[in-house]
C-alpha positions as CSV (number, residue, x, y, z in Angstrom):
1,M,0.2,0.0,0.5
2,V,3.1,2.0,0.7
3,D,4.1,1.4,-3.0
4,C,1.1,2.6,-4.5
5,F,1.0,5.6,-1.8
6,C,4.2,6.4,-3.3
7,R,3.9,6.1,-7.2
8,F,0.3,7.9,-7.2
9,I,1.8,10.9,-5.2
10,G,4.9,10.4,-8.3
11,I,2.6,10.5,-11.1
12,F,0.8,14.5,-9.2
13,K,4.3,16.1,-9.4
14,F,4.6,14.3,-13.0
15,I,1.3,16.2,-13.5
16,Y,1.9,18.7,-11.6
17,D,4.8,20.2,-13.0
18,Y,3.5,19.5,-16.5
19,V,0.8,21.8,-16.2
20,F,1.6,24.6,-13.7
21,W,4.8,25.5,-16.1
22,S,1.8,24.8,-18.5
23,Y,0.3,27.8,-16.4
24,V,3.2,30.1,-16.1
25,F,4.0,30.1,-19.7
26,D,0.4,30.5,-20.9
27,K,-0.1,33.7,-18.2
28,I,3.5,35.2,-18.5
29,Q,2.9,35.6,-22.6
30,K,-1.3,37.1,-21.9
31,E,0.9,39.4,-19.4
32,L,3.8,40.4,-22.3
33,I,0.3,41.9,-24.4
34,D,-0.3,44.6,-22.3
35,E,2.6,47.6,-22.8
36,L,2.4,48.2,-19.9
37,H,3.3,44.5,-18.0
38,E,5.2,44.2,-14.7
39,V,6.9,41.0,-16.1
40,T,11.2,41.0,-16.1
41,E,12.9,40.2,-17.8
42,T,14.8,36.8,-16.2
43,L,10.4,36.0,-15.7
44,R,10.3,36.3,-19.6
45,W,13.4,33.5,-20.3
46,L,12.3,31.2,-17.2
47,S,9.1,30.9,-18.8
48,L,10.7,30.4,-22.6
49,G,12.8,27.2,-20.9
50,P,16.8,26.7,-21.6
51,T,17.6,25.7,-24.8
52,R,18.8,22.0,-25.3
53,L,22.4,22.3,-24.8
54,A,24.3,23.0,-21.4
55,I,27.6,23.2,-20.6
56,K,29.1,20.6,-17.8
57,H,31.7,21.4,-15.5
58,D,33.7,19.9,-13.2
59,V,34.3,22.5,-10.2
60,F,32.1,25.9,-9.4
61,I,32.3,27.8,-7.4
62,S,28.9,29.3,-5.2
63,N,28.8,30.6,-2.2
64,G,31.8,31.9,-1.8
65,C,32.8,27.8,-1.8
66,R,34.3,26.0,-4.9
67,F,32.1,22.7,-5.4
68,K,33.1,19.6,-7.0
69,T,31.6,16.5,-8.6
70,K,32.4,13.5,-6.8
71,A,34.3,11.9,-9.4
72,R,36.7,14.7,-9.5
73,D,36.7,14.7,-5.5
74,D,37.7,10.8,-5.9
75,V,41.6,12.0,-7.1
76,R,42.0,14.9,-4.9
77,V,42.7,14.9,-1.7
78,T,40.1,17.6,-0.6
79,Q,36.4,16.9,-0.4
80,T,34.2,19.9,-1.8
81,S,31.7,16.9,-3.1
82,G,29.1,17.1,-0.3
83,V,26.1,19.9,0.2
84,S,23.1,20.2,2.1
85,I,20.2,22.3,1.2
86,V,17.3,23.2,3.7
87,A,13.6,23.0,1.9
88,Q,9.9,23.3,2.0
89,T,8.8,19.6,2.0
90,L,5.0,17.8,2.1
91,Q,5.7,15.3,5.0
92,V,3.2,12.5,6.3
93,S,4.0,9.8,8.6
94,S,3.1,6.9,7.2
95,A,0.5,5.9,3.6
96,R,-2.5,6.2,6.6
97,D,-1.5,10.4,7.5
98,K,-4.8,12.3,6.0
99,N,-2.9,15.2,7.3
100,P,-0.1,15.9,5.6
101,I,1.7,19.0,6.5
102,Y,4.3,21.4,5.0
103,G,7.3,22.1,6.6
104,E,11.4,22.5,6.3
105,M,12.9,20.1,6.4
106,K,17.3,19.3,5.6
107,F,18.6,17.5,2.7
108,Y,22.1,15.7,2.3
109,G,23.9,14.9,-0.6
110,V,26.8,14.5,-3.1
111,I,27.1,15.9,-6.3
112,Q,27.7,13.6,-9.2
113,E,27.5,16.6,-11.8
114,I,27.5,19.9,-12.5
115,W,25.3,21.6,-15.3
116,E,24.9,25.1,-16.6
117,L,21.6,26.1,-18.3
118,D,21.2,28.6,-21.1
119,Y,18.1,30.7,-21.1
120,H,19.7,33.0,-24.1
121,E,20.7,36.0,-21.5
122,F,21.5,34.2,-18.4
123,R,23.5,31.4,-17.3
124,M,21.6,29.0,-14.5
125,P,24.2,26.7,-12.5
126,M,22.0,23.8,-11.4
127,F,23.7,20.8,-8.5
128,K,23.5,16.7,-10.1
129,C,23.1,15.2,-6.2
130,D,22.7,11.7,-5.3
131,W,20.3,12.5,-1.6
132,V,20.9,10.8,1.6
133,D,17.1,8.8,2.1
134,N,16.3,11.1,5.1
135,K,13.8,8.6,6.5
136,N,16.4,5.7,6.6
137,G,19.5,7.0,6.1
138,V,20.0,10.1,8.6
139,E,20.3,10.0,12.1
140,K,20.7,13.3,15.1
141,E,23.0,12.1,17.9
142,K,22.5,12.9,21.6
143,L,25.1,15.5,21.6
144,G,23.6,17.4,18.7
145,F,25.7,16.3,16.0
146,I,24.2,14.9,13.0
147,K,25.2,11.2,10.9
148,V,24.0,10.3,7.6
149,Y,23.8,7.0,5.2
150,L,25.9,7.8,2.2
151,N,24.5,4.5,0.1
152,K,20.8,5.2,1.3
153,I,19.8,7.4,-1.8
154,G,17.1,9.0,-2.2
155,H,14.1,11.5,-3.5
156,K,16.2,10.4,-7.2
157,K,12.9,12.1,-8.9
158,D,14.2,15.7,-7.5
159,S,17.5,15.1,-8.1
160,F,18.8,18.7,-9.0
161,I,18.9,22.0,-7.3
162,M,20.1,25.5,-7.2
163,A,24.1,25.9,-7.5
164,S,23.0,29.0,-5.3
165,Q,21.2,26.6,-3.0
166,A,23.7,24.5,-2.1
167,K,25.3,24.7,0.7
168,Q,29.2,22.6,1.3
169,V,29.4,20.4,4.2
170,F,31.9,17.7,4.7
171,Y,31.9,14.0,5.5
172,V,34.0,12.6,8.2
173,E,34.1,8.8,8.6
174,D,32.6,7.9,12.3
175,P,35.1,6.2,14.8
176,T,31.9,3.2,15.6
177,S,30.2,2.5,12.4
178,S,32.6,2.9,9.1
179,R,29.2,2.3,7.1
180,W,27.9,5.9,8.7
181,S,29.6,9.3,8.6
182,I,29.4,12.8,10.6
183,V,28.3,16.0,8.8
184,L,30.3,19.2,8.9
185,A,29.2,22.2,8.4
186,S,31.8,24.7,5.6
187,Q,32.4,28.1,6.2
188,P,33.2,30.2,2.7
189,R,36.5,31.4,2.0
190,D,35.5,34.1,-0.4
191,K,32.4,35.4,-0.3
192,V,31.2,35.9,-3.6
193,H,29.0,39.0,-4.4
194,D,25.6,38.2,-6.5
195,D,26.3,40.5,-9.3
196,D,29.7,38.4,-9.9
197,Q,27.7,35.3,-10.7
198,Q,27.0,35.7,-14.0
199,H,31.0,36.9,-14.1
200,D,32.3,34.3,-17.0
201,F,33.6,31.1,-15.3
202,D,36.9,30.1,-17.4
203,E,38.1,33.2,-15.7
204,L,36.6,32.0,-12.7
205,Q,38.1,29.2,-13.0
206,T,41.6,30.0,-13.8
207,S,41.5,32.5,-10.7
208,E,40.9,30.5,-8.6
209,K,42.7,27.5,-9.8
210,E,43.3,24.9,-7.0
211,C,47.3,24.4,-7.1
212,C,49.5,22.9,-4.9
213,L,53.0,24.7,-3.4
214,M,56.2,22.2,-3.4
215,P,59.8,23.3,-2.3
216,Y,62.5,21.0,-2.7
217,H,65.5,20.6,-0.9
218,F,67.9,18.6,-3.3
219,L,72.1,19.0,-3.1
220,R,71.9,22.0,-0.5
221,H,69.7,24.2,-3.0
222,W,65.6,25.6,-2.4
223,M,63.8,25.7,-5.7
224,L,59.9,25.2,-5.8
225,V,57.2,23.6,-7.9
226,I,53.8,24.9,-8.0
227,I,51.7,21.4,-9.2
228,D,48.5,22.5,-11.2
229,P,46.6,18.9,-10.6
230,D,44.1,20.0,-13.4
231,D,46.6,20.4,-16.2
232,H,49.1,17.2,-15.4
233,T,51.5,20.3,-15.3
234,C,55.0,21.1,-12.6
235,Y,55.9,24.5,-12.6
236,Y,59.5,24.9,-12.0
237,L,60.8,27.9,-10.9
238,D,64.6,28.2,-9.2
239,P,66.1,31.0,-8.3
240,L,69.5,30.1,-10.4
241,R,67.4,28.5,-13.2
242,K,69.0,25.4,-13.9
243,S,66.4,22.2,-15.5
244,P,64.5,20.1,-12.2
245,P,66.8,17.6,-11.5
246,N,65.6,14.0,-12.8
247,D,65.4,12.8,-9.0
248,L,62.4,15.6,-8.8
249,K,60.6,14.5,-11.8
250,N,60.8,10.8,-11.0
251,L,59.5,11.8,-6.3
252,M,56.2,12.9,-9.6
253,N,56.0,10.3,-11.5
254,N,55.6,8.2,-9.2
255,V,52.9,10.5,-7.8
256,S,51.1,9.5,-11.0
257,S,51.7,5.9,-10.4
258,H,49.9,6.4,-7.0
259,I,47.5,7.9,-8.0
260,K,46.6,5.6,-10.7
261,R,46.8,2.5,-8.6
262,K,44.5,3.8,-6.3
263,T,42.5,5.3,-8.4
264,G,42.2,2.8,-11.9
265,R,42.2,6.1,-14.0
266,N,44.5,6.2,-16.5
267,E,47.2,9.1,-14.9
268,K,49.7,10.9,-17.0
269,N,52.8,12.2,-16.4
270,Y,53.5,15.4,-15.5
271,K,54.6,18.1,-18.3
272,W,57.2,20.2,-17.0
273,K,57.5,23.9,-17.5
274,I,60.2,26.0,-16.5
275,V,59.5,29.6,-15.4
276,N,62.3,32.2,-15.0
277,C,61.4,33.6,-11.8
278,P,63.8,36.3,-10.1
279,R,67.1,34.8,-10.3
280,Q,69.0,34.9,-7.0
281,T,72.2,37.7,-6.6
282,S,74.6,35.5,-4.5
283,S,74.9,31.9,-2.9
284,V,72.9,31.7,0.2
285,E,69.2,33.5,-0.6
286,C,67.7,30.6,-2.6
287,G,65.4,29.9,0.9
288,F,64.6,33.4,1.0
289,Y,63.4,33.5,-2.7
290,I,61.5,30.5,-2.3
291,I,59.2,31.9,-0.3
292,R,59.3,35.6,-1.6
293,M,58.3,33.7,-4.4
294,M,55.2,31.6,-3.1
295,K,54.5,35.1,-1.3
296,D,53.8,36.1,-4.8
297,Y,51.8,33.9,-6.1
298,C,49.0,33.6,-3.3
299,L,48.6,37.4,-2.6
300,N,48.4,37.9,-6.6
301,E,44.6,37.8,-7.9
302,T,45.1,35.6,-10.9
303,P,49.0,33.5,-10.0
304,M,47.7,31.1,-13.0
305,R,48.4,34.2,-15.1
306,W,51.2,35.1,-12.9
307,L,54.0,32.1,-13.6
308,P,53.2,32.6,-18.1
309,S,53.9,35.6,-17.0
310,N,57.7,34.9,-15.1
311,C,56.0,35.9,-12.4
312,G,55.0,39.1,-13.5
313,G,59.0,39.4,-15.7
314,R,60.9,40.1,-12.5
315,N,64.4,39.8,-13.4
316,I,65.8,39.8,-9.2
317,Y,64.4,40.8,-6.0
318,T,66.2,44.0,-4.6
319,L,67.8,43.7,-1.4
320,G,64.8,45.8,0.6
321,E,62.4,42.8,-0.2
322,I,64.5,40.4,1.2
323,N,65.1,41.7,4.2
324,E,61.2,42.5,3.8
325,T,61.0,38.8,3.8
326,R,63.5,37.9,6.1
327,N,62.8,39.8,8.8
328,E,58.1,38.2,8.4
329,W,60.3,34.9,8.8
330,A,61.8,35.6,11.7
331,A,58.8,37.0,13.0
332,K,57.0,34.0,12.6
333,L,58.7,31.9,13.7
334,L,59.6,33.4,17.0
335,E,55.8,33.8,16.6
336,R,55.7,29.9,16.7
337,M,58.3,29.3,19.0
338,S,56.7,31.5,22.0
339,H,53.3,29.2,21.8
340,S,54.8,26.1,21.8
């Protein structure tokens, strides 16, 4: 009987959605006939529906958070595919419940796909998610934290949400039961204003590309590798402007092999690009040059453009800049030692 009731709800929802959007389209078209209509451009384009072609992404930035698909997370160290949403939903206690009510309910899921629908004049980013079944897959512990069973998938007919609705969460394995995961909330790092939501995604992705900075010490000399895992590229910065040592290349090849064994993916070896970074003027400044280059990279608004431009075209660092770096390093070291 419960199965019949669920089927009835599904059929009712399909008919409601079809009738509702047909009504919206007809209503707006009639309103547009009046020259004094109050229909906004956004509502007009929404009523016409999106084009048949949608852009798919692996990464998208919304509400100050970087979201990725589950497939992308599986080959990365960080986890950014967890989402939650608070939605109004029809709640029934059982198939015999004759007084269902609408109320707020929180849902937890994992992003499987990221779509960007094209409404001609604007784009609407959407997340397609696997949602945990709230009935059998979500528990609230006595201490107040939420646990989810990520393999209990429900709400399969409501898998899409707008990117602007998503709140980022992390899932940590419950130490008492590996089947369950504890939900942790995420704090946005950089708030993205509403006006910025229409920015071209490629430009946003370029400026927000997630890379790994790896200082490397070899034969009493410091060098820097900036690893772009998306493009399988290693940017090599050496204050002496020498070629990357074979030991370093072998290290990165071993990383690729490890990822391939772990994920089963055809992980290719990294490409190397040598950056003509600022050249050190003596034989004892390499460490401070590396610290300074890391600082310049992190503070640059478009770091992935800063690298191909050979660090902004800088040939050397001045003695004042190196002394400033020394003082900053010494101050941080003393601060850490005072707290240890």
